[in-house]
N, C-alpha and C positions, 0 to 999 in steps of 0.2 A: 446468450446473455448471461446465463448463470456462470459459465466458465470465466468470462471476463470479470464479472463482479467478484468471483472467488479469487482470481489473481490479484485484483486490486485490494481485496480484504487481506490477503496474505501479506502483501507489501505494507499495508497500513498497520497490521498487527505487529509485524517485525519492526517497523519504524517506531511504533509506540514503545515496545519493549526496549529497543536500543537506546532511544533518547531518555527514557525513564531510568535506564541503567547508567546514565551519565556520559554516554558516547555521543559526541557532536562533531560536526565538521570543524576543522581548524580554520583560523582566519576570520575575516570580517564578511558580513553578509551585504554590507553596503559601504558607500564611500564615507559615511559619517563616523565609521569606526565601531558600529554595533557588531558584536561577535555572534556567532550562531547560538552559543549557549546563553546569550543574554535574553533570549525570548523564551516564554514558557512552553511547556510540553502540552501535547494533546489539543483539545478544542480551544483552550485559552490562547494558543498560538494564532488562531484564525479570528477569534472574536474576543473582545475584552480590552481593558486599558493598556496592557503591555503587548498587544498582538503585533504581528508583522505589519508594515505599512501597506496601504491599499495598492500601491504600485507593485509591491512584491506579490500580493495575492493575484493581481491581474496577470503578472508574468507566469505564475504557476498555472492559472487557468488557460492561458494562451498556449503554454507548452503541452498541457494535456490535450487541448483541442488539436494542436499540430500532430501529436502522436496518434490521436484517434482518427483524424481524417487522412493523414499521410502514410502511416506505417502499420498501425494495428487494425488492419481490415483484411477481409478475404478478397483476394484478387482472382477472379475467374480465369481458368485456363492455365494456372501455374502449378498444378499438381497437388493442391491441398486435399488432404485425405478426409478431413472432418471439420465440423464447425469449430472455430477457435484455432485452427491450424494457420498460424500467421507466418509460416516460413516463406510462402509466396515464391518458392523456387530459389531462394538465396542462401539460407542457412540450413544445416542439417543436424549437426552434433551427434550423428550416429543413429538417428531415429529409424532410418531405412534398414538398418541392420537387424532390428528386432523382428521376431515373428508376430503374427497377428494376435495371438493370445497374450503375449507380453505387452503389445501396444494397447490392447483393450484394458489390461490390468493397470498399466501406468496412467491411462486416461481416467480410470475409475478412482485411482489414488488421488490424482490431482483434483477431481471433482469433490471427493470427500474432504480433502484438506481445505479446499476453498470454502466448503460449507461450514467446516469447523472454524475457519478464520473469520467468516462473516459473523458467526455468533460470538467469537472471541472479541472482535473489535467493537461489536455492539455492547457487549458486557463492560468493556473498558470505558466506553463513552458514557454508559449509564452510571457506572461507579464514579466517574469524574464529575458528573452533574449532581449526584446526590450527596457528595461531601459537604457542600455549603448548607445542606439541609440538616446537618448534624450527624450524619452517618459516616464513619471513617472506616472503610474496609481495609483489612489487612490481607492483601492478595499474596498468594504463595510465592510468586517469582519476583514481583516488583515491589512488594511491601505496601506501604501507605501511599495513597495518591495525593494527600494534602502536603 
C-alpha cells in the first residue's frame, strides 16, 4: 500500500508543481468552452466556487476506480516479483536485465521518493489552506500560493 500511495503522491506533487508553473493542457475541458487553465490549481480545483463541475469529478473518480480494479493490481501467476509489481506479464522496460542488487536499490529509491512526495504534497496542501488565515508562504520553487 505504501508503494501505491507513494506513486500517487509523486504524480500529485509533480501535477501541483506543473500547474502552479503555468503549464496546462490546451483546449477546452468541456463543451461549454471552459479551458483547462480557467480552473484554479490545487484543492480549489476540487472544492470551492470555481471548482470543476460535479460531473467532471465523477469522471475522475470513475477513471481511478477503473484503473484500480482493472489494471493496477497484482495478478497471481503472471511472474510478479514483489508487491507493487504491476507488469503482470505484459511490459518490461528492461527490468529483467538488472541484477538483484540493482533491483533492490531501485525499489528502495522508489520507496524513498514516494515517502518524500507524500510529505511534499501534504506540505503543499497545508500551505494552500493556511494562506486564507493570513500566512503567505514564499516557497522556493513555486513562490507564493496566493
